[in-house]
N, C-alpha and C positions, 0 to 999 in steps of 0.2 A: 504494499499500500504506499503511495507516494505521500510525502509530507508537504504541508501547505505553509507558505509564509503568512505572517499575521501582521496586521496593523493594530497595535495596542493603543488605546486612548484612555487617558485619565478623563474624568467627567467634569468636575467643578473647576472652572477656570479655563476649560478647553472648549466645551460646547454649551455650558451654562455658566452664569456669573458665579464667582466664589464668594462665599459669604463669611465675614469675620465671625459672626455668631452662628454659623453652620446653616446648612439647608435643613430646617426643621419641619417645614410644611410646604404645601404647594405654593403658597403666597411667597415663598423665598425663591422660587424657581424663575429665572429669567434667562431665556435662550439668547445666544448670540446669533442674530439672523445670518450673518456670513457663514457661520458654522453648519447650520441646518442646510443651507444651499449647497455648501461644499460637501457635506455627507451624502446628499442626494446625487451629486455629480459623480461620485466614486462608487455608486452602488454596484457596478458590474466588475470592479477590480478583482483579479484572481487572488486576493488575499482574504483571510478570515479577518473580520472586524470584530475586535473584542475590547470591552470596557473594563478597566481595572481601576477601582476607586477605594481610597481609604475613606472611611466614614467614622471617625473617632468620636462623633457625638454619641454614638451608641455606647462605646467603651466608657465614656464620661458620664453616662447616665442621663444625658439630655434628651434623647429620644430612644424609643425601643427598637430592637432589631426589626421587628415587623413593620414599623413605621418607615424605617430606612429602606428596607426592601420594597415596600409599596411605592415609596416616592421614586426610588430608582426605576421600577417597572413603568411607572407613569411617564417619567422623563423619556425613557426608551421608546414607549409607545408613541410619543410626540415625534421623535426622530424618525420612527418607521412610517408614521402617518405622512410625514413630509418626504417620503420616498427615499429616506436613508436606511441602510441596512446595518443592523447589529446582529452578529452571529452568536455572541455570548457576552455575559457580564459577570464579573467577579467583584464582590463587595467585601472589604475587610472592616469589621467593627472594632478592632483593637485600638486602644488609645496609645499615644506615644509612650515610649519607655518600657513597653511590655515585652519587647523582643519577640513578638508574634511573627512567625515566618511569613504570614500574609501581608503584614504592613510594610508598605514602601517606606524606606528604600530597600527593604529585603525583597527578593524576587519571587516570593511564594506564589502570588497570584498568577504571574506570568508562567511559572514552571507548571502549576497545576493545569493551566489552560493548554499548555504545550502537550502535556500528557493526555488530557481528555480529548483534544482536537487534532492530535497528530501533527503538530506544528514544527516548522523549521525555523528555530529562533535565529539562526545565523543569517537568514534572509528576511528577518522581520524588522519592524520599526516600532518604537515607543515614543508617543507624543504626550507631553504634559506641560504643566505651568509651574513645576517645582523641581528643585535639585533632587528631591527624593524620587520623583518620577525617572529622571535621568539615570540615577544610581540604580534603581530597580531594573531598568532596561539593560543597563551595562552589565549588571550582575547576572542577569539571565542570559547574556551573550547575544543581544540583538545586534543587527547590522549597524543600525544608527539610532541614537536617542536624540530627540528634538525637544527644545524648550521653546514654548510660546510665550510671547510678551503680554498676553491676556492674563486675567486672573492675578496671580501672584508673581508671574514670570519677570516683569520688569524689576521688581525688587530682588527677586532670587538671583537674576543675572549679575546684580551689583555686589552680591555678598562675596567676601573673601574666599568662602568655601567653593565658589563657582570656579575659581582658578585652580583648585586642587583636584577637581574632578576631571577625568580623561576628557578630551575634546568632544564637544557636542555641537549640533547646529542649532541656530536660533532664527525663529520667524516671528513676524508680527502677530499672526493669528493662525487659526486652523485652515482657513481658506488658502492663505499663501503657502503654508506647509504642504498641503495636499496638492496644490498646483505644481509645487516643485517635484514632489514625489511621483505624481501621476499626471504628467502634462496632458492637456486636451488633445485628443486625436483629431487629425484633419480629416 
């Protein structure tokens, strides 16, 4: 059985606004219009499209796991309703400092997805708005990790730690990153 490359996407700060007080309810969800259009444009790419999202509000006791999962599914339903394709989604409820293998910067969600979906990590991409996304992708062995300047990306790119991480690409938003990775076919 042949292995498939994947496009791993963080959620908050990538296709919805990141919230300092967490995405706690549907009222906190605001989509980046360019991201929805970009996800619709790449619907036919020969990559698995997989969301990997830390949701520490669960581990912090701010929302329940059931609420986080329901919000995530509703968000993905909107992407799909806009003709975007999401093949799978992984949500890590652990709070920082727990050393949970699923919590980015650890690569647990990507490795689990690779096993469950027969993925070729060496030909895959990870896109996020935080250095932890970059580190998780690199730790999983993806071909390229990409930092977006949406969400927390602008601030993350300026951190001293950004210079300590192996090189990664930076793009203004999901649309520009996807246009670079998957140019429009004539």
